[in-house]
C-alpha positions as CSV (number, residue, x, y, z in Angstrom):
1,M,-7.0,-1.0,-4.1
2,G,-10.3,-2.7,-3.4
3,Y,-11.8,-6.0,-2.5
4,F,-15.1,-6.8,-4.1
5,I,-17.7,-9.5,-3.7
6,A,-19.7,-9.6,-6.9
7,D,-19.9,-5.9,-7.8
8,T,-20.0,-4.7,-4.1
9,L,-16.9,-3.0,-2.6
10,I,-16.2,-4.7,0.7
11,G,-12.8,-3.3,1.6
12,L,-10.2,-0.9,0.4
13,V,-6.7,0.5,1.1
14,C,-5.5,3.7,-0.4
15,G,-2.7,6.2,0.1
16,V,-0.7,9.1,-1.3
17,Q,3.0,9.7,-1.8
18,S,4.6,12.5,0.3
19,D,7.9,14.3,0.6
20,K,7.6,14.1,4.4
21,P,9.4,11.2,6.3
22,T,6.2,10.4,8.2
23,V,2.4,11.0,8.1
24,T,1.4,14.5,8.9
25,T,-2.0,16.1,8.8
26,D,-1.1,17.9,5.6
27,S,0.7,14.9,3.9
28,L,-2.6,13.0,3.6
29,N,-4.2,15.8,1.6
30,K,-1.8,16.2,-1.3
31,H,-0.1,13.6,-3.5
32,I,3.5,14.3,-4.3
33,P,4.6,12.2,-7.3
34,N,7.8,10.3,-6.7
35,G,7.7,11.2,-2.9
36,E,9.9,9.0,-0.7
37,T,7.1,8.1,1.6
38,L,3.8,6.4,0.8
39,C,1.3,7.5,3.4
40,I,-1.6,5.1,3.8
41,Q,-4.8,7.1,4.2
42,S,-7.3,4.3,4.8
43,V,-7.6,0.5,5.4
44,C,-11.3,-0.1,5.6
45,V,-13.5,-3.2,5.6
46,D,-17.3,-3.3,5.8
47,K,-18.4,-4.2,9.3
48,G,-20.2,-7.4,8.2
49,H,-17.0,-8.7,6.6
50,R,-14.4,-7.9,9.3
51,K,-12.3,-10.5,11.1
52,K,-12.1,-12.6,7.9
53,G,-8.5,-11.6,6.9
54,I,-9.7,-9.2,4.2
55,A,-7.9,-6.2,5.6
56,A,-4.6,-8.2,6.0
57,G,-4.9,-9.5,2.5
58,L,-5.6,-6.0,1.1
59,L,-2.6,-4.6,3.0
60,R,-0.3,-7.4,1.8
61,S,-1.4,-6.8,-1.8
62,Y,-1.0,-3.0,-1.5
63,I,2.5,-3.3,-0.1
64,E,3.5,-5.6,-3.0
65,Y,1.9,-3.1,-5.4
66,I,3.9,-0.2,-3.9
67,K,7.1,-2.2,-4.1
68,Q,6.6,-2.3,-7.9
69,L,6.4,1.4,-8.3
70,T,9.2,3.2,-10.2
71,P,10.8,5.0,-8.5
72,R,9.8,3.1,-5.4
73,P,9.1,4.9,-2.2
74,K,11.6,4.3,0.6
75,R,8.9,3.7,3.2
76,I,5.3,3.1,3.9
77,C,3.8,5.0,6.8
78,L,0.4,5.3,8.5
79,C,-1.3,6.4,11.7
80,A,-3.7,4.2,13.7
81,H,-5.3,3.9,17.1
82,D,-3.5,1.8,19.8
83,Y,-5.9,-1.2,19.5
84,L,-4.5,-1.7,15.9
85,I,-0.9,-2.0,17.0
86,P,-1.0,-5.9,16.9
87,F,-2.6,-5.8,13.4
88,Y,0.0,-3.5,11.8
89,T,3.0,-5.1,13.6
90,K,1.9,-8.5,12.4
91,A,1.9,-7.0,8.8
92,G,5.6,-6.0,9.3
93,F,5.2,-2.3,10.4
94,K,7.2,-1.0,13.4
95,V,5.5,1.3,15.8
96,T,7.2,4.7,15.8
97,G,5.3,6.1,18.8
98,I,2.6,8.7,19.2
99,N,2.6,10.8,16.1
100,K,2.2,14.4,17.2
101,Q,2.4,15.6,13.6
102,F,-1.0,14.1,12.8
103,Q,-4.2,15.3,14.2
104,W,-7.7,14.0,13.5
105,G,-10.3,14.5,16.2
106,N,-9.2,14.3,19.8
107,A,-7.6,10.9,19.7
108,E,-3.9,10.0,20.0
109,W,-2.6,8.4,16.9
110,Y,0.3,6.0,16.7
111,G,2.8,6.2,13.8
112,F,3.8,3.0,11.9
113,E,6.6,2.6,9.4
114,L,7.5,-0.2,7.0
115,T,10.9,0.4,5.4
116,L,11.1,-1.0,1.9
117,D,14.1,-3.0,0.9
118,E,16.4,-1.3,-1.6
């Protein structure tokens, strides 16, 4: 899902469905149709347009879109750095702790989960 100004992509959020209960390094590389977990791969906004609510708006819209899928995933999960904990918790995600099943570079990644209502 993207956010455009004129014909220029300013921000995006994307993900894949997985049969894993959380984000793993492998789960982000393969889409499993009808998987019970939607793994968010990226929430990105161009540097010149950050701190304007674009990422939060995209995330809200993406969550609503995912809720309309049939069958609907049971949860939305993602991994992010610790400085993004306030952003994702404000969006309704709970912190699940350091995710040792996901590795990208040398950083520690925190897991987040949003359980979707039945």
